[in-house]
N, C-alpha and C positions, 0 to 999 in steps of 0.2 A: 722283938727286942734287938737293939743294935749290939753287935759283937764288939767287945772292947779289946783292942790290940795292945799288947805290951811290947814296946820297942826295945831292942837290944842296945840301941844308941839313945840314951835318955838324958843327954846333956847337950847344950848348944854347941854347934860346930862352926868354926871360922876357917873356911877353906882359903879365904883370901890371904891368910898369913902362911898357908902351906899348900899352894896349888899342886905340888907334886903328889899330894895325897888324894887327888881327885878320882883317879881310877879305883883306888882301894875303897874310897868312900862309896862310889857307885856300886861296886861289887857288894858292899854291905847293904846298901839300899835295895838291891835286887833280892837279897835274902829276906829282907823285911817284907817286900812285896809278895814273895812266895809264901812266907809265913801267914800273911793276911789271907791269901787264897786258900791255904790249908784250913783256915778257920771259917771258910765259907764266904769271905768278903769279895766284892767286886773291886777290881783295881781301876781307878779312874784318874786320868791325868788332865790337868788344865794347863794347856800349853801357852807360853808367853805370859805367865804370871810369875812375878818375882817371889822370893822366899818370904817376904813380909806382907804380901797381899792375901786377903781373905779368900778362902776356898769354900765351895759348897759343903754343907753338912747333911748327909743322908744316911739313914740306917742301912747297914749292910754294905756300905761303900767306903773304901779308903781313897780319899782324894789327895793327890799330891800335885806339886807344881813342877814346871819344866821351862827353863828359859836360858838364853845364851848369856844373860847378865846375872851377876851376883852382887847385890848392893850392900850386903853386911853379913851378919852371923845367921846361920840357919837355926831357927828355934828348936828346942827340944821337942821331940815327938812329931816333927815335920819332915817329910821326905821331899826334898827339893833336888831335882835333877839339873845339874848345871852343865849345859852343853849346847852347841850349835845344832839347831834342828834341820840344817841343810847338810850336815856332815854324815855321810853314809856310814862310815866306820863307827861313829859314836852311836848312831841310831841302832845299828845291827845288834848291839849288846842287849837291847831291850826287846828284841823280836819275840813275839808270842806271849808277852807278859801282861798285856793291857786289855781291859774289857770295854772301856769307854774313853774317848778323847773329845775334849772341847777345846776350841782355839779362841783365845781372847780376840775381841773385835779389833779391826784395823791391822791385824798381825799377819794374815795370810799372805799379803803381798811380799812379805819378807822372805818367804821360802818357795814362792811360785817357780822360780828358775830351777829348783831341784827336783821337779816332777814329784811333788809331795804325796799325791794320792796313792800310787802303788807302794811307795816307801812307808807311808803311815799304815797301809793295810797290813804290812808285814809285822807291825807292832802288836796286832791284836791276837789275843788268845782265841783259837778257833771255836767260835760259838755263835748261835743265832742271836745272842744278846749283844754282840759287838755293835758299838755305836760311835759314829763320828759326826760331830757338829762343827760347822765353820761358816763364817760370814761369806756371802757370795760376792766377792770383789775380784776384779781382774787388774792385771798390770797393763796400763794403757799408755801408748806412745803415739806421737805424730811424726810422720815421715814424708819428705818430698819425693821419696823414691817409690811410692805406691800410689796408684790411681783409685783403688778401692780398698776397703778394710780387709786386713789379713787376720784370721781368727783361729785360735786353738782353744783347748780346755783351760788355759791359764792366762792368756793375754789377748789383747786387741790392738792391732797396729792401724791407726787411722791415717788417711791422707792428710797432708799438712793443712789443707784448707777446709777441713771437716767442720770447724766451728762456724766458718763463714757460710757454708752450705746450710747448716742448721738455722742460722740467723735468717737467711734468705727465705727458707721454707716457712719460718714462723711469721715473718712480715707478710708474706703472700697470703697465709691463712688468715691473719688478722684483717687484712684489707678486704678479703672476700667475706669474712664473717661479720665484721663490724665496719660497714661502709660509713665513712664520715658523713654526718648529717642525717643518717637514718634514725628511725625511732629507737631501734635497738641500741645504736651507738649512744644516742642522747640519754637514754635511760640509765645505761651502765656508767656513762661518764658522770652523770649527776651523783650516782651512788659513790663513785670513787672520789669525786671532789669533796663530798661531805666527810668521808673518812679521813682524808688527807689534809683538810683545810688548815689545821694548826701548823703542821710542818711546812706546808706551802707558804703560809703567811710569814713564818719565821725566816724562810729561805728566799722570800720575795720572788716566787715563781712568776714568769710571764705566761701568756696563753700557750705558746709553743711548748714550754716546759711541762705544763699541765697535760697536754695531749701526748707528748712523748712518754711521760711517766705512766699515763693511763694505758698506753699500748704495752709497755713493759709489764705492768700489773696484770693485764688480761692474759698475756702470753704465759706468764709465770703460773697463773692459776687455772687456765682453761685450755691451753694448747694440747690437743689430743696426742697421746704418746705414739699412737700408730702412724701419725704423720711425721714424726721425727725420723730423719734418715738413719739415725743411730739406734732407734728402738728395735728394728728387726735384726740388726747386727748383734745387739745385746741378747736378744732371744736366741739367736743362733749359737752364740757363745755359751749361753746357759745349757742348751741342748747338747753341745759337745762335752761340756763338763759333766752333765748328767750321764751321758753315754759312757764316759770314762769311769765314773763311780760305779756304774752298773756292771762293769767287768769284775768288780771285787765284792760288791754288796748286793744282797737279795732285794732290799727295798731302798729306794732313793727318792727323797721328796725335796722340792724347792719350795720354801715357805716365804711368802712376801707380805710386806706391810703388817708385820707383827713384831712384838718385843722379842729380842734375842732371849732364848730360854734360860740363860745363865746371867747372873748379876755381873754387869761390867760398867765401866765409866761412860760408855758411849751408847747405851741402849736408847732406842726410840721406838715409837709405834710404827715407824716405817722401815724397820729392819728387814733385811732379806738374807736368808741363810739356807744352807743345805743340811739335811739330816739323812745320813746313810746308815743302815742297820743290817746286821746279819751277814757274816762272811759268805760269799759265794764260792770263792776259791781259797783253799787252805793255804795261808802264806808260807813261804819257804823259810820258816824260822831257823835261825842259825845260833842257837843258844846252848849247844850241847855241853860246852865246857863250863857253863855257869848254872845249868838247870838240872844237874844230877840229883 
């Protein structure tokens, strides 16, 4: 049976009209989190969710939201932490208080520059049940100053002509795999033409357009990942991220081509995310003044 928590703050709160009360509000919310733990509940945070977005509902878990934005009044009974997730001073106040963290999709890029993995590790209550889930995305840039990709656990810096290199590899593969005039080419081209005939008729494609679009369609659907010059780079970046997570967590899994495990606006069957569980190193929690 789920434990019902009685909040000491049982009325809506509008911090936008009194932002100077922000620290006092957060201190009160920390006490609410401690109260929930004393009742046997797990403290779970959905990062990058605003105060009006729906949270998971699970027996024995108190879910709260945390975001740098505040769009309106915080509803009664809702714990919403309003603060920048890249601000070390703000984060430190919550060290050692949390059992589970989920990050909303498309949000990780916003705090990659802050070395978020070790900082988030410090937020966890020391427990084998600690759990961190986030989408596996990297901050990617293109630079004329590098001749080969530069990789770390958070970012990939590509050479400026990376897209041209990939396009060249794709066209070479297509020419080798589907030689124009071959039986294989003709069979697949016939299938493509049948599928696309209505659009082609409307747009008055000529023969060259048909074959160009056919090549693009085949590349999009059949080009082997392992032949993509960027594929091995992406795998290397994944390994660097996994190795960093393994410094702090006992179990680290990269899950690919599955729905993100929490309800979000961007879920798809091709989601890719990390799940890290169980603290390996006890974080240096610095909450003595607030956790007495």
